[in-house]
C-alpha positions in Angstrom: -5.1 21.2 41.9 -2.8 20.8 38.7 -1.0 17.7 39.0 2.8 18.1 37.2 3.4 15.9 34.0 6.0 13.5 34.4 8.4 11.8 32.1 6.8 8.6 32.7 3.7 9.9 31.6 4.8 12.0 28.7 6.1 8.2 27.1 2.1 7.3 27.3 1.2 8.4 24.2 -2.0 7.4 22.2 -1.9 5.4 19.6 -1.6 7.3 15.7 -5.0 8.0 14.7 -6.0 6.8 11.1 -7.0 9.5 8.5 -10.4 9.2 7.7 -9.8 10.5 4.3 -8.1 7.6 3.4 -10.3 5.2 4.5 -13.4 7.0 3.4 -11.3 6.8 -0.2 -10.7 2.9 0.1 -14.4 2.2 1.1 -15.8 4.2 -1.8 -13.6 2.7 -4.2 -14.3 -1.1 -2.9 -17.5 -0.4 -3.7 -17.3 1.4 -6.8 -15.4 -2.4 -7.6 -18.3 -4.2 -7.0 -20.9 -2.2 -8.8 -18.4 -2.5 -11.7 -18.4 -6.5 -11.4 -21.9 -6.5 -10.8 -22.6 -4.5 -13.9 -20.8 -6.8 -16.5 -23.5 -9.2 -17.1 -25.9 -6.3 -17.4 -24.1 -3.9 -20.0 -24.4 -5.7 -23.0 -27.8 -4.5 -23.8 -27.4 -1.1 -22.7 -25.1 1.6 -24.2 -25.6 4.3 -21.4 -24.8 1.2 -18.4 -21.7 0.4 -21.1 -20.4 3.7 -21.1 -20.9 4.3 -17.3 -18.6 0.8 -16.8 -16.1 2.0 -19.0 -16.0 5.4 -16.8 -15.8 3.7 -13.4 -13.2 0.9 -14.7 -10.8 4.2 -15.9 -10.2 5.2 -12.1 -11.6 2.7 -9.7 -8.9 0.4 -9.6 -6.3 2.9 -10.2 -7.4 5.2 -7.4 -7.4 1.9 -4.9 -3.6 1.3 -6.1 -2.3 4.7 -5.8 -3.6 4.9 -2.2 -2.3 1.2 -1.6 1.3 3.0 -3.1 1.1 5.8 -1.0 1.0 3.5 2.0 4.2 1.7 0.7 6.0 4.6 1.3 7.9 3.6 4.0 8.7 0.2 3.0 12.2 -0.6 3.5 12.4 -4.6 3.2 13.2 -4.8 7.0 12.3 -8.3 8.7 9.2 -6.6 10.5 7.8 -5.4 7.2 8.6 -8.6 5.3 6.9 -10.7 7.8 4.0 -8.2 7.3 4.3 -8.6 3.3 4.2 -12.7 4.1 1.3 -13.0 6.5 -0.7 -10.0 4.8 -0.2 -10.5 1.2 1.6 -13.7 0.1 -0.4 -16.3 2.6 -4.0 -14.6 2.0 -3.3 -14.7 -1.8 -2.0 -19.0 -1.4 -5.7 -19.2 0.4 -7.7 -17.6 -1.9 -6.5 -18.7 -5.1 -7.0 -22.2 -4.0 -10.3 -21.2 -2.6 -11.5 -19.7 -5.9 -9.9 -22.3 -7.8 -11.7 -25.2 -5.9 -15.3 -22.8 -6.0 -14.8 -22.4 -9.6 -14.0 -26.4 -10.2 -17.1 -27.6 -8.2 -19.5 -24.5 -7.9 -19.0 -23.5 -11.4 -18.6 -27.2 -13.1 -15.6 -27.0 -14.3 -13.6 -30.2 -13.3 -10.2 -29.2 -14.9 -10.1 -26.1 -12.8 -6.5 -26.1 -11.6 -5.1 -24.2 -8.4 -2.0 -22.6 -9.6 -0.2 -20.2 -7.8 1.4 -19.0 -11.1 -1.9 -18.1 -12.4 -4.0 -15.6 -10.6 -7.6 -16.6 -10.8 -10.1 -13.5 -10.7 -9.7 -11.2 -8.0 -6.6 -12.6 -6.7 -4.3 -10.8 -9.3 -4.3 -8.0 -6.9 -2.9 -9.2 -4.3 -0.1 -10.9 -6.5 0.6 -7.2 -8.0 0.9 -5.8 -4.6 3.4 -8.1 -3.2 5.9 -7.8 -6.6 5.1 -4.1 -6.6 5.7 -3.7 -2.7 9.1 -5.7 -3.0 10.4 -3.2 -5.7 9.5 0.1 -3.5 13.0 0.7 -2.5 14.3 0.8 -6.1 11.5 3.2 -7.0 12.5 5.5 -4.2 16.4 5.4 -5.7 15.1 6.4 -9.3 15.4 10.1 -9.8 11.9 10.0 -12.5 10.3 6.9 -11.1 6.9 7.6 -12.8 8.3 8.4 -16.0 10.4 5.2 -15.8 6.8 3.2 -14.9 5.0 4.2 -17.4 7.8 3.4 -20.1 7.8 0.0 -18.6 4.3 -0.1 -18.6 4.2 0.6 -22.7 6.9 -1.9 -23.4 4.7 -4.5 -22.1 1.9 -3.5 -24.1 3.9 -4.5 -27.2 5.3 -7.7 -25.5 2.9 -10.5 -26.1 5.2 -12.8 -25.1 5.4 -11.8 -21.5 2.8 -15.0 -20.6 0.2 -15.3 -18.1 2.5 -16.5 -15.1 1.6 -14.1 -12.3 -0.8 -11.9 -14.6 2.4 -10.0 -15.2 0.7 -7.8 -17.8 -1.6 -6.2 -15.3 1.3 -5.9 -13.0 3.5 -3.9 -15.2 0.8 -2.3 -17.1 -0.7 -0.9 -13.5 2.7 -0.2 -11.8 2.6 3.5 -12.7 -0.2 4.1 -10.3 1.5 2.1 -7.7 5.0 4.5 -8.1 2.5 7.5 -8.6 1.2 6.7 -5.0 4.5 6.2 -4.0 6.1 9.8 -5.0 2.7 11.6 -3.4 2.5 13.2 -0.3 -0.1 14.1 1.9 0.0 17.7 0.7 -0.8 16.4 -2.7 -3.8 14.6 -1.4 -4.9 18.0 0.1 -5.0 19.8 -2.4 -7.2 17.7 -4.5 -9.5 18.1 -1.7 -10.2 21.7 -2.6 -13.6 23.4 -3.3 -12.5 24.4 -6.5 -11.5 21.1 -7.8 -14.6 19.7 -6.5 -16.7 22.0 -8.5 -14.3 21.3 -11.5 -15.1 17.9 -11.6 -18.9 18.3 -11.9 -18.1 19.4 -15.8 -15.2 16.9 -16.1 -17.8 13.8 -15.3 -20.2 14.8 -17.7 -17.5 15.1 -20.4 -16.1 11.7 -19.2 -19.7 10.0 -19.1 -20.4 11.0 -22.7 -17.1 9.9 -23.9 -18.0 7.0 -22.5 -21.0 6.8 -24.1 -19.8 7.8 -27.5 -16.9 5.4 -27.3 -18.9 2.3 -26.1 -19.5 0.9 -29.5 -16.4 1.7 -30.9 -13.6 0.8 -28.1 -12.6 -2.7 -26.7 -13.5 -2.6 -23.1 -10.8 -5.2 -22.7 -8.0 -2.2 -22.8 -9.2 -1.5 -19.1 -8.4 -4.9 -17.8 -5.0 -4.2 -18.8 -4.3 -7.8 -18.9 -3.3 -8.0 -23.0 -0.9 -6.5 -25.2 -2.1 -4.6 -28.1 -1.2 -7.5 -30.8 -3.4 -9.5 -28.5 -6.6 -7.4 -28.8 -5.7 -6.9 -32.4 -4.9 -3.7 -32.5 -1.3 -2.6 -34.5 1.8 -2.2 -31.8 2.1 1.4 -31.6 -1.4 1.4 -30.0 -0.5 -0.2 -26.9 2.0 2.8 -25.8 -0.4 5.5 -27.2 -3.4 4.1 -25.0 -1.5 3.6 -22.3 -0.2 7.4 -21.8 -4.0 8.2 -22.6 -5.4 6.0 -20.3 -3.1 7.1 -17.4 -3.8 10.7 -17.9 -7.6 9.8 -17.8 -7.2 7.7 -14.8 -5.7 10.4 -12.8 -7.8 13.0 -13.8 -11.0 11.2 -13.0 -9.1 9.9 -9.5 -8.3 13.5 -8.6 -11.9 14.6 -9.2 -13.1 11.5 -7.2 -10.6 12.2 -4.2 -12.1 15.5 -4.0 -15.2 14.4 -3.3 -14.2 12.0 -0.4 -15.0 13.4 2.9 -12.0 14.2 5.1 -14.1 14.2 7.9 -15.3 10.8 9.9 -18.6 9.3 8.6 -20.6 6.3 9.3 -18.5 4.4 6.8 -15.1 5.3 7.7 -14.5 2.0 10.2 -15.3 0.2 7.1 -12.4 1.4 5.3 -10.2 -0.6 7.3 -12.1 -3.6 6.0 -11.1 -2.8 2.5 -9.4 -5.8 1.6 -12.2 -8.0 3.2 -14.8 -6.5 0.7 -12.5 -7.2 -2.0 -11.6 -10.8 -1.7 -15.1 -12.2 -0.4 -17.5 -9.9 -3.1 -16.2 -12.1 -5.5 -18.0 -15.2 -4.6 -21.3 -14.0 -4.7 -20.6 -12.5 -7.8 -19.4 -15.4 -9.4 -22.0 -17.5 -7.9 -24.8 -15.1 -9.8 -23.0 -16.5 -12.9 -23.1 -20.2 -12.2 -26.8 -20.1 -11.1 -28.1 -18.0 -13.4 -29.4 -15.1 -11.1 -28.5 -12.2 -13.7 -30.6 -14.1 -16.2 -34.3 -12.3 -15.4 -35.1 -9.8 -18.2 -36.2 -7.3 -15.8 -32.9 -7.2 -13.9 -31.6 -5.8 -17.9 -33.8 -2.9 -17.4 -33.5 0.5 -15.4 -35.3 -0.8 -12.3 -33.1 -4.0 -12.5 -29.7 -2.2 -12.9 -30.6 0.0 -9.8 -31.5 -3.1 -7.5 -28.3 -4.7 -8.6 -26.2 -1.4 -7.8 -27.8 -1.3 -4.6 -27.8 -5.1 -3.8 -23.6 -4.9 -4.9 -23.1 -1.9 -2.4 -24.8 -3.5 0.1 -23.0 -6.3 -0.1 -19.7 -5.0 -0.7 -20.3 -3.1 2.8 -21.6 -5.8 5.2 -18.2 -7.9 4.2 -16.2 -5.1 5.3 -17.8 -5.0 8.8 -15.8 -5.9 12.0 -17.7 -9.4 12.5 -16.6 -10.4 8.8 -13.2 -9.3 9.8 -12.8 -11.1 13.1 -14.2 -14.4 11.4 -11.8 -13.9 8.5 -8.8 -12.8 10.2 -7.3 -16.0 10.4 -7.1 -16.2 6.6 -6.5 -12.8 5.6 -4.1 -11.6 8.2 -2.9 -15.2 10.2 -0.7 -15.6 13.4 2.4 -17.3 11.7 4.9 -16.2 14.2 6.0 -19.8 15.0 7.2 -19.7 11.5 10.0 -17.0 11.7 13.2 -16.4 13.3 12.9 -14.6 16.4 14.8 -11.1 16.1 17.3 -10.0 18.6 17.5 -6.9 19.1 21.2 -5.7 19.0 22.6 -4.7 22.8 24.3 -1.7 22.2 27.4 -1.5 24.4 27.5 -0.2 27.9 28.5 3.4 28.7 31.1 3.8 31.0 29.9 4.3 34.5 26.2 3.3 33.9 24.2 0.9 36.1 23.7 -3.2 35.2 19.9 -3.4 34.4 20.2 -7.0 35.8 22.3 -6.5 39.1 22.0 -3.0 39.8 25.6 -2.5 40.4 28.6 -0.4 38.5 29.8 -2.2 36.0 33.9 -3.0 37.3 35.8 -3.2 33.9 38.4 -0.6 33.2 39.7 0.7 30.2 44.0 0.5 29.9 46.2 2.1 27.0 48.1 -0.2 25.0 51.2 0.2 27.6 48.8 -1.0 30.7 48.5 2.6 31.7 44.8 2.8 33.2 42.6 5.4 32.0 40.7 7.3 34.7 38.1 9.8 34.5 38.5 13.0 36.2 35.4 14.1 37.7 36.7 17.4 39.4 36.6 20.7 38.2 38.8 22.6 40.4 42.0 24.8 40.0 44.7 22.8 38.2 42.1 19.8 37.2 39.7 19.6 34.3 37.4 17.3 32.5 38.9 14.4 30.4 37.6 12.9 27.8 36.9 9.2 27.5 39.3 6.8 26.6 42.3 9.1 26.5 45.0 8.9 30.0 45.4 11.5 31.8 49.1 12.9 32.4 50.5 15.9 34.8 51.3 18.8 32.6 54.2 21.3 33.4 51.9 23.5 35.1 50.9 20.8 37.7 47.5 20.3 36.3 46.1 17.0 34.5 46.0 17.1 30.8 44.9 15.4 28.1 48.0 13.4 26.3 46.6 13.9 23.3 45.8 18.0 23.6 48.1 20.3 22.7 50.6 22.2 25.3 49.4 25.7 26.1 50.8 28.6 24.3 53.6 30.5 25.6 53.0 34.1 26.3 53.4 36.8 23.6 
């Protein structure tokens, strides 16, 4: 027998499902980040690896930042969102800034390494930048042309060597256009880049990109991809900064679109890992730094073809393990601490009770009566018989010339003719 669905059952709605595409994209992007970091000590003697490294660095962080911007579209500086910003970004930034500084001081044999919240160390710059970007989200929603304005700010940053290293502001400003682009994109844009035609087109695009990376390897300063210095600091003329900003932005958007075209939209074995990419990002830096401190990349065989393949697979496996549920549960007190005790309780505004509504606590009808300024009580006529009509709330009832009850503010009936 079929059972009718009651209103109470209709209110029981299943939690909103995560989009598998974005979880897959985040996981694959974080794997590329870890692989790129593992290639750094190996690329010196290989032009091919240097070219591949430059191609990966062209789009792997832009792709991650575009997704971060896309999921910041609903940020409106509400108390709940500000709490999430503090507990999910600011506090993990403080914790990992201190952890990486101490790791550098004691395991890296650098006793002068200070803990400075104004000078992000290694991977923590992204948390600092994301905090600043998300705070500015309401501003970008007001701007008519947000992406061109953000590009203008990024270009100005490349000609401003006096910005300094506080909060890694060069990276904050030079990566800003990708975050603003993510804010401007809709789900329909992401569906467009997942078409089969673009997937086929991405093959020659990536082929040309790898060839250009190989060609530019001995001619181009890799520091351009890090976006942490201005053009004068890189020994380039001032005009090279704005030119490289536009050129690299175009290349990054193109390669990111090609990357997204290959991201599966269905649920896969690594989809669940997409929700833990922040763990993989923040934690994989410790074994990577330990490799530098303890000479893990010194053996000669690692600099050959087999060594590069081994290092690539190993780094992908490590970051994958760091995205798993057990690691998320273990480090959740650090990456998402429960500090509700530090915030004021939000008291929801109680809307005034409507006339005739039932008091939820006592279960009785309210006894308040509305009165006019002259003391005449305002009553509600609920009958609809002859000579009586319903009166709107807040308006006094007075007899009309025809004996019916009419509203004092209503117009008198028109005379016939």
